[in-house]
N, C-alpha and C positions, 0 to 999 in steps of 0.2 A: 702340508704347507710347502709352497714353492721356494726353492733355494735360489737366491740371486747369484748370477754368474758375475765374477769379477772381470771387468773389461781388460783386454790386453793393451798395455801402453808401452811403446818402444822406449828404451833408455836414452836413445839419441834422437833429438828433434832438430831437423834442418829446415830453416825458414827461408821463404822467398821474399822478394822486395815488397810485394803486396801485403804480406803478413805483417811486416814491420811498419809499413805506412798506414795501413787501415785497421790493424788489430793489435797495436802495441800494448794496450792495457791487458789483453788476454795473454800475450807473451810474458808480461811482467808477473801476472798471476801464476802462470805455469812455472816460471823460474822460481817464484817464491815458494812453490810446493816442495822444492828440493828433491824432486823425483826424476829429473831429467838433466842431461847435458844438452844445452842448446848450442848448435853450431851455426855460425854465420858464414856462409860461403863467400869467397873473395869476389865472385861476380855480383853478389848482392851488395857488398860494400861499394863496388864500382858503380852499380846502378843507383844506389842512394846518393853517391857523390855527384852523379850527373843530374839527378832530380832536385838536389837541395836548393838550387837557385830559384826555382819556381814552385816548389812544393814544401809547404810548412811542415807537413807530416814527415817528410824525408829528413828535414833538418832536426826535428824533434827526435826521430829514431837515431840519427847520428849522435846527437848529444847524449842520449840515454846510453847507447852502446859504449861511447867513449868513457862515460862515468862508470859503468859496470866493469869494463876492462881495466880501467885505472884502479878501481877498488880491489881488483883481484878476485872478483866473484868466481868461485870454482865451478859454478854451474853454467857458465857461458864462455864461449871462446870463438875465435875466428878460425876458419879453415887454414891449415898450414899449406905452404906452396906445394909440398910433395903429396898431399892428401888428395889424389885423384886417380881414378882408374881410366887410363886412356884407351880402354877397349870399347868405350861407349862411342857409337857411330854418330858423328855430327858433320860429315863432309859437306862443305859449302853451305852450311846452315847459317852462318853469321850474315852472309850477304842477303839471304832470302827473308829471314825473320829473326830479328835480334832477340826478341823475347823467348822464342823457342831455343835459340842458340844458348842464351843464358840458362834456360831450364835444363838443357843437356849438360851444361857445366855443373849445375847443382847435382844432377844424377851422377856425374863422375865422382864428385865428392862423396856422395852417399854410398856408392858402390865400394869405394875405398874403405870407408868406415865400417860397412857391413862385413867386409872380409877380415877385419882386424881381430875378431873375437876368437879366431882359430878353429871354429866349428865349420863343418862342411855345409850345414844348413844355417844360413844367417838370416832367414826369414824373420821379420818382426823386430830386428835390431834397430832399424832406422826408419823414421817416419819423416817424410817431406810434408811440411805444413804450407798449404796454399792460402793466399790472401783472397783469392777469387774462387768461386765454385768452378768445377770442370765445365759446366754449361756456359759460364762467362768467358772461358778461355778460347783462344784461337784454335782452329783445327790442327795446326802444327803442334801446339802445346798439348792438345788432347791426345795426339799420337804419342808424344813424349811421355805423357802420364801413363798411357797403356804400356809403353816400353819399360818404364820404371817398375810398374806393378808386375809385369811378366818376369822381370829380373829379380823379384823377391823384395822389392822395396814397398813400404806402405806409403800411400799418398792420400792425404786427407785435407779437407777444408778445415781451417783452423777452428772455426766455431763448432764443428762436429767433434773434433778432437777434444776441445775444451769441455764439451758436454760429457764425454766419456771420463775425463779427469774428475769432474764433479761427481759422477756416479761412483767412481772408485773411492773418492774421499768419503762419500756417505757410507759406503759399505765398510770401509776401514773404521770409521767412527762407531758403527753399530757393533763391530766385533770387539772393540775396546771396552 
């Protein structure tokens, strides 16, 4: 009989703007599993704020975030101002491509978080969840995704990550 392998799931999930706008229900389910700490980067909050006037999903995400933070949900928090690794290369990026610039800011947050566990190998500690597939992303964001992955960060489309979570939950329930 074949033994099912338990999928690896990072303890820290860092979401991008698209994840909150397009897949808020999945984020709510992941948060409800109590298996992760969801980190909202400051650049994502800024981006939601810019989108809220014309995007109902951004307004919904902001209201939900405010509610969770106000309730003191211990499984979600915003990035703190000092939580960034400024060694990430993003020279002149903002002028060229704001989305890629924001993604590099997310990487800065993730690199900082991955270095906080005190281990030399922080691979698999942090996963960036994308609201769009890599194929739907600009070439600059695809380059940033590759840079994040080569730096030891996991980067996954939110729906793919959610499928892994469902598999993990099924395996856990079979073991009980």
